[in-house]
C-alpha positions in Angstrom: 15.8 205.7 114.3 18.7 207.1 115.0 22.3 205.9 114.7 25.9 207.0 116.2 29.1 206.9 114.4 32.6 207.9 116.1 34.0 209.4 113.0 32.5 213.0 111.5 34.0 211.1 108.1 32.1 208.5 108.7 29.0 210.1 106.8 30.7 210.6 103.4 32.0 207.1 103.9 28.7 204.8 104.8 27.6 205.0 101.8 23.6 205.1 101.2 21.1 206.3 104.2 18.3 204.5 104.5 15.0 206.4 104.5 14.2 207.2 108.5 17.6 207.0 109.3 19.2 209.9 111.0 23.2 209.6 111.6 24.9 211.6 114.4 28.4 211.9 115.3 29.1 211.4 119.0 33.0 211.1 119.4 33.3 211.0 122.7 30.1 209.0 123.9 31.5 208.8 128.0 31.7 212.5 128.4 29.0 214.1 125.5 25.6 214.0 126.7 23.5 213.8 122.8 19.8 212.6 123.6 19.9 208.7 123.5 16.6 208.0 122.6 15.4 206.7 119.7 19.6 205.3 119.2 19.3 201.8 117.6 22.8 201.1 116.2 25.6 202.6 117.8 29.0 202.7 116.2 31.7 203.3 119.4 35.1 204.8 119.0 38.3 202.1 117.5 39.6 200.6 120.0 37.2 201.8 122.7 37.8 201.2 126.7 35.6 200.0 129.3 34.8 203.6 129.8 32.1 203.4 125.9 31.0 199.6 127.4 28.6 201.4 130.2 26.9 204.2 127.6 25.7 200.9 125.9 23.0 200.4 129.5 21.8 204.6 128.8 20.6 204.2 125.3 16.9 202.6 125.8 16.1 201.9 122.4 20.0 200.4 121.4 19.7 197.0 119.1 23.2 197.1 117.6 26.6 197.7 118.5 28.9 197.3 115.4 32.6 197.5 116.5 35.7 199.2 114.6 37.5 196.4 116.1 38.2 193.1 115.0 38.8 192.0 118.4 35.4 192.2 120.7 37.1 191.5 124.6 36.5 195.0 126.0 32.1 194.1 124.9 31.8 190.6 125.6 29.1 189.8 128.0 28.0 193.2 128.9 26.0 194.4 127.2 22.1 194.8 127.6 19.8 191.6 126.7 19.2 192.0 123.4 21.5 193.9 122.1 23.6 192.0 119.4 27.3 193.0 119.4 29.3 192.5 115.9 32.9 193.1 115.0 34.9 194.7 112.0 36.3 191.2 111.0 37.8 191.6 107.8 38.3 195.2 108.1 42.1 194.9 109.7 43.0 192.1 107.8 45.6 193.8 105.4 46.9 196.6 107.9 47.6 193.5 111.0 49.0 191.6 108.2 51.4 194.2 107.6 52.4 194.8 111.2 53.2 191.3 111.3 55.4 191.2 108.0 56.8 193.8 109.0 57.7 193.2 112.5 59.4 189.3 111.6 62.0 191.0 109.1 62.2 194.3 110.9 63.5 192.1 113.8 65.3 189.2 111.8 67.4 191.7 109.9 68.2 193.6 113.3 66.6 197.2 112.4 66.0 198.0 115.3 69.9 197.7 115.9 70.5 199.7 112.6 68.4 202.6 113.9 70.3 202.4 117.3 73.5 202.9 115.7 72.2 205.4 112.9 70.7 207.8 116.2 74.6 207.3 117.4 75.6 208.7 113.7 77.5 205.1 113.8 78.1 202.8 110.8 77.9 199.3 112.3 77.7 196.7 109.7 77.0 192.8 111.0 75.5 189.8 109.4 71.8 189.1 110.2 69.1 186.5 110.7 67.0 186.4 107.1 63.1 184.8 107.0 64.0 182.8 104.2 64.0 178.9 105.5 62.2 179.3 108.5 59.7 177.5 109.8 56.5 180.3 111.1 53.8 178.4 113.1 50.2 181.1 112.9 48.2 180.9 116.3 44.9 181.9 114.9 43.8 180.5 111.6 41.0 183.0 111.2 40.4 185.9 108.4 43.7 188.1 109.5 45.7 185.0 110.5 44.7 183.5 107.0 45.7 187.1 105.6 49.4 186.8 107.4 49.5 183.3 105.3 48.9 184.6 102.1 51.3 187.5 102.9 54.1 185.3 104.1 54.2 182.4 101.4 56.5 184.1 99.1 59.4 184.0 101.3 60.4 180.7 101.0 59.1 179.6 105.0 57.5 176.7 106.1 53.9 177.3 107.5 51.8 175.9 109.8 47.9 177.1 111.2 46.8 176.4 114.5 43.1 177.3 115.6 40.5 176.8 118.3 40.1 173.1 116.8 41.3 171.2 114.2 40.0 171.1 111.0 42.2 168.4 109.4 40.7 168.7 105.8 42.6 172.4 105.8 45.8 171.3 107.5 45.3 173.3 110.0 46.1 172.1 113.7 44.2 172.8 117.1 45.6 174.2 120.2 45.9 171.5 121.9 48.6 170.3 119.1 50.8 173.6 120.4 52.8 171.4 122.7 53.8 169.7 119.5 54.5 172.4 117.2 56.1 174.6 119.4 59.6 173.3 119.7 59.6 173.1 115.8 58.7 176.8 115.6 61.7 179.5 114.1 59.0 182.0 114.6 55.6 182.0 116.3 52.7 184.6 115.6 49.6 184.8 117.4 46.6 186.0 116.0 44.0 184.9 118.7 41.0 187.0 120.3 41.2 187.4 123.6 38.8 185.0 125.3 38.7 183.4 129.2 40.7 180.1 126.8 43.2 182.4 125.4 44.0 184.6 128.5 48.0 183.6 129.9 48.0 181.4 126.8 51.5 182.5 126.1 52.6 181.4 129.6 55.7 180.1 131.0 55.2 176.5 129.7 54.6 177.8 126.5 57.6 179.8 125.9 59.6 177.2 127.4 58.9 174.7 124.6 60.1 177.6 122.1 63.6 177.0 120.4 66.7 178.5 121.1 66.8 181.7 119.5 63.0 181.9 118.5 61.0 185.0 117.9 57.9 185.5 119.5 54.8 188.0 117.4 52.4 189.0 119.4 49.5 190.8 117.2 46.4 189.8 119.2 45.8 191.2 122.9 48.1 191.9 125.7 46.6 189.7 128.2 46.8 186.8 125.4 50.3 186.5 127.2 51.5 186.0 131.0 53.7 189.1 131.1 55.9 188.0 134.1 56.6 184.6 132.3 57.6 186.4 129.1 59.9 189.2 130.7 61.8 186.1 132.4 61.7 184.1 129.7 62.9 187.2 127.8 65.7 188.1 130.1 67.6 185.0 129.4 68.0 186.1 125.7 66.9 182.7 124.5 63.9 184.0 122.4 63.0 187.2 120.6 59.6 189.3 120.7 57.8 191.8 118.5 54.6 193.0 120.0 52.3 195.2 118.7 50.5 194.9 122.5 51.7 194.8 125.9 49.7 193.9 129.7 49.0 196.6 130.6 48.3 198.8 128.3 49.9 201.6 127.6 53.2 199.8 129.0 54.4 202.2 131.9 57.6 204.1 132.3 60.1 201.9 133.3 58.7 198.4 133.2 61.2 196.3 132.3 60.1 195.3 128.2 61.3 198.7 127.6 65.1 198.1 128.3 64.9 194.6 126.7 67.4 194.1 123.6 66.0 191.0 122.1 62.2 193.1 122.1 60.6 195.3 119.7 57.7 197.4 120.8 54.8 199.3 118.8 52.1 201.2 120.7 49.4 198.9 119.8 49.2 200.1 116.1 48.2 197.2 113.7 45.3 199.0 112.7 46.1 202.3 113.1 46.3 203.3 108.9 45.1 205.8 106.5 42.7 203.3 104.8 41.0 202.1 108.5 37.9 204.7 108.2 37.1 203.5 104.5 36.9 200.4 104.9 35.7 200.5 108.3 32.9 202.7 107.1 31.9 200.6 104.0 31.0 197.5 106.9 29.2 200.1 109.0 27.3 201.1 106.0 26.5 198.0 104.9 25.3 196.7 108.2 23.1 199.5 108.7 21.3 198.9 105.6 20.6 195.0 106.2 19.6 196.5 109.9 17.1 198.7 108.1 16.1 196.2 105.9 15.1 193.9 108.7 18.2 191.2 107.1 20.4 188.9 109.1 23.9 191.1 110.0 27.1 189.6 109.7 30.5 189.5 112.3 27.7 188.6 115.1 30.0 187.7 117.9 29.3 184.8 119.6 31.1 182.9 122.7 33.8 185.9 122.2 34.5 185.5 119.1 
């Protein structure tokens, strides 16, 4: 049996390799042409785009695709029958949660304004907002959402969680409750997977429900937001946004989001940290050993999640 992985360093990070398993590094599967016969377990490159997906159809013995990303939207419904898709749930909890906290604090404490002043060589003190006392709504109560909550709890905020369906015993609201929750939120963090149900979730009605001065944080996927509606609302200056993802992505030069003073943008780097590969390949190694032993895999993607 052969395994394709995306990083040379992954060899040393996988841990014990089951007997009879050969590991090959295929960093650019859409451009390289290694022998596909015998490849049963494939780890595509991190944040693989649509060009990698057709490779699966060219692997006649493929049984498992193990992603290095938490999001699986590019792959869902596009793999051959009999191929199990697994995501990297848990791998990006700390890094994405750190990005969210950093983005919120940076925006509220006006760091972008001060950085621009620094570039001009200008000493420009001003009073800023603060996180303490804010009402924070986290839309997405999965693994990353829970990690964000844990990191925000010490900041003297009021936290409310929203999941796909309500979990009353845990104090978690459902998506259907959003119209009543949004008007009471100072900060809204969106960390949901991209599915047909969540595509365009952040629309004109969603945005209009936010109170004046609210901050929208999108750490999910760009198409979760209706970009046209988002730009229109942000242009009024009524609310602000911090985004690690956009639609389209990469954001093209000249796009209106670049120039809005109430927007903080980063180029989809929430999971791009030094600890990514060690965490990711620990998961891959464990999954490979489960597969070789005929044991159930974890993180199997079902219904887009």
